[in-house]
N, CA, C and O of each residue as an XYZ file, in Angstrom:
284
protein
N       6.764      4.228     10.092
C       5.625      4.803      9.421
C       5.136      3.828      8.359
O       5.937      3.212      7.656
N       3.815      3.692      8.246
C       3.207      2.807      7.254
C       2.565      3.638      6.150
O       2.060      4.738      6.379
N       2.603      3.076      4.951
C       1.997      3.702      3.789
C       1.270      2.632      2.979
O       1.606      1.451      3.057
N       0.276      3.052      2.205
C      -0.402      2.164      1.267
C      -0.104      2.702     -0.128
O      -0.321      3.882     -0.405
N       0.394      1.832     -1.003
C       0.676      2.259     -2.369
C      -0.649      2.392     -3.104
O      -1.383      1.417     -3.266
N      -0.942      3.596     -3.543
C      -2.180      3.862     -4.272
C      -2.008      3.545     -5.753
O      -2.845      2.874     -6.357
N      -0.899      4.042     -6.335
C      -0.655      3.821     -7.758
C       0.786      4.208     -8.077
O       1.498      4.773     -7.247
N       1.190      3.888     -9.298
C       2.508      4.273     -9.783
C       2.337      5.275    -10.916
O       1.479      5.112    -11.784
N       3.155      6.298    -10.895
C       3.171      7.318    -11.948
C       4.623      7.578    -12.316
O       5.358      8.239    -11.582
N       5.024      7.047    -13.463
C       6.419      7.214    -13.886
C       7.361      6.586    -12.878
O       7.247      5.403    -12.558
N       8.286      7.381    -12.383
C       9.263      6.845    -11.422
C       8.790      6.972     -9.970
O       9.560      6.726     -9.041
N       7.530      7.353     -9.779
C       7.000      7.590     -8.434
C       5.932      6.579     -8.038
O       5.172      6.096     -8.877
N       5.889      6.272     -6.760
C       4.784      5.519     -6.160
C       3.991      6.542     -5.359
O       4.529      7.168     -4.446
N       2.728      6.715     -5.692
C       1.861      7.638     -4.967
C       1.273      6.834     -3.809
O       0.584      5.837     -4.026
N       1.545      7.269     -2.585
C       1.192      6.501     -1.395
C       0.368      7.329     -0.413
O       0.492      8.552     -0.335
N      -0.473      6.623      0.329
C      -1.243      7.258      1.389
C      -0.583      6.919      2.722
O      -0.377      5.751      3.054
N      -0.258      7.962      3.474
C       0.345      7.780      4.797
C      -0.736      7.452      5.818
O      -1.928      7.574      5.533
N      -0.318      7.041      6.996
C      -1.257      6.684      8.062
C      -2.188      7.839      8.424
O      -3.324      7.618      8.843
N      -1.704      9.066      8.261
C      -2.521     10.238      8.606
C      -3.431     10.679      7.456
O      -4.123     11.692      7.562
N      -3.429      9.916      6.356
C      -4.302     10.211      5.231
C      -3.691     11.108      4.170
O      -4.285     11.308      3.111
N      -2.517     11.649      4.439
C      -1.854     12.515      3.467
C      -1.235     11.668      2.353
O      -0.769     10.552      2.583
N      -1.241     12.225      1.147
C      -0.653     11.551      0.001
C       0.792     12.021     -0.161
O       1.082     13.214     -0.075
N       1.690     11.067     -0.397
C       3.091     11.412     -0.624
C       3.614     10.608     -1.807
O       3.074      9.554     -2.143
N       4.663     11.114     -2.429
C       5.326     10.417     -3.522
C       6.633      9.830     -3.008
O       7.415     10.501     -2.335
N       6.852      8.562     -3.341
C       8.087      7.869     -2.975
C       8.680      7.333     -4.271
O       7.969      6.760     -5.095
N       9.969      7.519     -4.446
C      10.620      7.001     -5.648
C      10.495      5.481     -5.698
O      10.772      4.790     -4.717
N      10.072      4.973     -6.857
C       9.915      3.525     -7.020
C      11.213      2.790     -6.741
O      11.197      1.664     -6.244
N      12.331      3.415     -7.056
C      13.635      2.770     -6.872
C      13.940      2.499     -5.394
O      14.811      1.688     -5.082
N      13.229      3.172     -4.484
C      13.447      2.975     -3.045
C      12.578      1.853     -2.478
O      12.758      1.437     -1.333
N      11.632      1.367     -3.292
C      10.721      0.316     -2.841
C      11.243     -1.055     -3.245
O      12.037     -1.168     -4.179
N      10.801     -2.101     -2.547
C      11.169     -3.449     -2.972
C      10.651     -3.698     -4.393
O       9.607     -3.167     -4.774
N      11.360     -4.483     -5.158
C      10.990     -4.747     -6.555
C       9.619     -5.401     -6.688
O       8.958     -5.242     -7.714
N       9.181     -6.138     -5.659
C       7.899     -6.843     -5.718
C       6.720     -5.993     -5.235
O       5.594     -6.487     -5.176
N       6.960     -4.723     -4.889
C       5.884     -3.853     -4.387
C       4.892     -3.565     -5.506
O       5.280     -3.340     -6.653
N       3.591     -3.574     -5.157
C       2.555     -3.304     -6.150
C       1.472     -2.439     -5.521
O       1.423     -2.269     -4.303
N       0.607     -1.897     -6.369
C      -0.476     -1.050     -5.886
C      -1.332     -1.841     -4.895
O      -1.658     -3.003     -5.138
N      -1.690     -1.211     -3.788
C      -2.488     -1.858     -2.749
C      -1.665     -2.409     -1.606
O      -2.206     -2.712     -0.543
N      -0.361     -2.544     -1.808
C       0.500     -3.073     -0.747
C       0.679     -2.071      0.381
O       0.708     -0.859      0.164
N       0.798     -2.605      1.586
C       1.161     -1.804      2.745
C       2.679     -1.878      2.844
O       3.249     -2.968      2.886
N       3.329     -0.726      2.883
C       4.779     -0.700      3.029
C       5.129     -0.002      4.332
O       4.409      0.878      4.804
N       6.244     -0.412      4.895
C       6.704      0.128      6.170
C       8.112      0.666      5.976
O       8.953      0.026      5.344
N       8.357      1.841      6.525
C       9.704      2.407      6.473
C      10.383      2.149      7.809
O       9.910      2.578      8.862
N      11.503      1.439      7.739
C      12.286      1.130      8.939
C      13.757      1.353      8.628
O      14.271      0.832      7.638
N      14.425      2.116      9.458
C      15.857      2.383      9.287
C      16.176      2.921      7.891
O      17.200      2.576      7.301
N      15.286      3.770      7.374
C      15.531      4.388      6.085
C      15.233      3.518      4.874
O      15.433      3.947      3.737
N      14.756      2.298      5.107
C      14.437      1.392      4.004
C      12.965      1.010      4.065
O      12.342      1.048      5.126
N      12.423      0.643      2.916
C      11.030      0.223      2.836
C      10.947     -1.287      2.659
O      11.795     -1.905      2.015
N       9.900     -1.865      3.249
C       9.607     -3.279      3.048
C       8.096     -3.437      2.940
O       7.336     -2.651      3.505
N       7.671     -4.464      2.206
C       6.246     -4.758      2.098
C       5.835     -5.515      3.359
O       6.466     -6.508      3.722
N       4.785     -5.049      4.024
C       4.233     -5.736      5.191
C       3.178     -6.709      4.669
O       2.012     -6.353      4.497
N       3.613     -7.938      4.422
C       2.740     -8.935      3.796
C       1.511     -9.237      4.644
O       0.407     -9.378      4.118
N       1.701     -9.335      5.941
C       0.591     -9.656      6.842
C      -0.480     -8.558      6.808
O      -1.673     -8.846      6.712
N      -0.043     -7.309      6.888
C      -0.975     -6.176      6.872
C      -1.641     -6.037      5.499
O      -2.821     -5.695      5.407
N      -0.882     -6.301      4.443
C      -1.437     -6.236      3.085
C      -2.532     -7.286      2.911
O      -3.609     -6.988      2.394
N      -2.252     -8.515      3.346
C      -3.252     -9.593      3.238
C      -4.505     -9.255      4.041
O      -5.622     -9.483      3.578
N      -4.321     -8.718      5.231
C      -5.449     -8.329      6.083
C      -6.302     -7.279      5.377
O      -7.531     -7.357      5.395
N      -5.652     -6.302      4.759
C      -6.345     -5.231      4.057
C      -7.133     -5.769      2.863
O      -8.290     -5.398      2.664
N      -6.514     -6.641      2.069
C      -7.203     -7.224      0.915
C      -8.408     -8.050      1.356
O      -9.445     -8.046      0.693
N      -8.270     -8.750      2.462
C      -9.383     -9.561      2.969
C     -10.548     -8.660      3.392
O     -11.706     -8.965      3.109
N     -10.238     -7.554      4.066
C     -11.276     -6.602      4.486
C     -11.991     -6.014      3.269
O     -13.213     -5.865      3.273
N     -11.228     -5.684      2.237
C     -11.817     -5.129      1.011
C     -12.725     -6.161      0.354
O     -13.827     -5.839     -0.091
N     -12.259     -7.394      0.297
C     -13.063     -8.464     -0.306
C     -14.373     -8.662      0.454
O     -15.425     -8.836     -0.161
N     -14.316     -8.636      1.785
C     -15.518     -8.778      2.588
C     -16.502     -7.642      2.354
O     -17.708     -7.871      2.266
N     -15.993     -6.421      2.254
C     -16.854     -5.263      1.978
C     -17.504     -5.385      0.609
O     -18.688     -5.085      0.454
N     -16.743     -5.819     -0.381
C     -17.305     -5.986     -1.721
C     -18.375     -7.059     -1.733
O     -19.397     -6.908     -2.403
N     -18.151     -8.145     -0.997
C     -19.162     -9.206     -0.924
C     -20.453     -8.693     -0.309
O     -21.543     -9.049     -0.758
N     -20.335     -7.851      0.726
C     -21.522     -7.276      1.358
C     -22.293     -6.389      0.390
O     -23.523     -6.430      0.346
N     -21.581     -5.600     -0.372
C     -22.215     -4.672     -1.309
C     -22.962     -5.431     -2.405
O     -24.081     -5.067     -2.768
N     -22.339     -6.484     -2.928
C     -22.919     -7.181     -4.068
C     -23.894     -8.298     -3.676
O     -24.496     -8.915     -4.555
N     -24.060     -8.569     -2.377
C     -25.016     -9.584     -1.945
C     -26.446     -9.133     -2.149
O     -27.323     -9.950     -2.431
N     -26.684     -7.860     -2.012
C     -28.056     -7.353     -2.086
C     -28.486     -7.034     -3.485
O     -29.617     -6.598     -3.699
């Protein structure tokens, strides 16, 4: 299952699941380098940052912002 970290609130990471539902994951269960906007994947009960998917997502966001501000 993939999630996108939306924000951190105290000891929780508020994340959006693939189905659009919001869930809270304890920050202590995430990699130490995880940050808001990262795509994380749960495999075998552990979470990891999907660097490739995160980079792809940031690039798409940047392209959309460029389109909006060009006009």
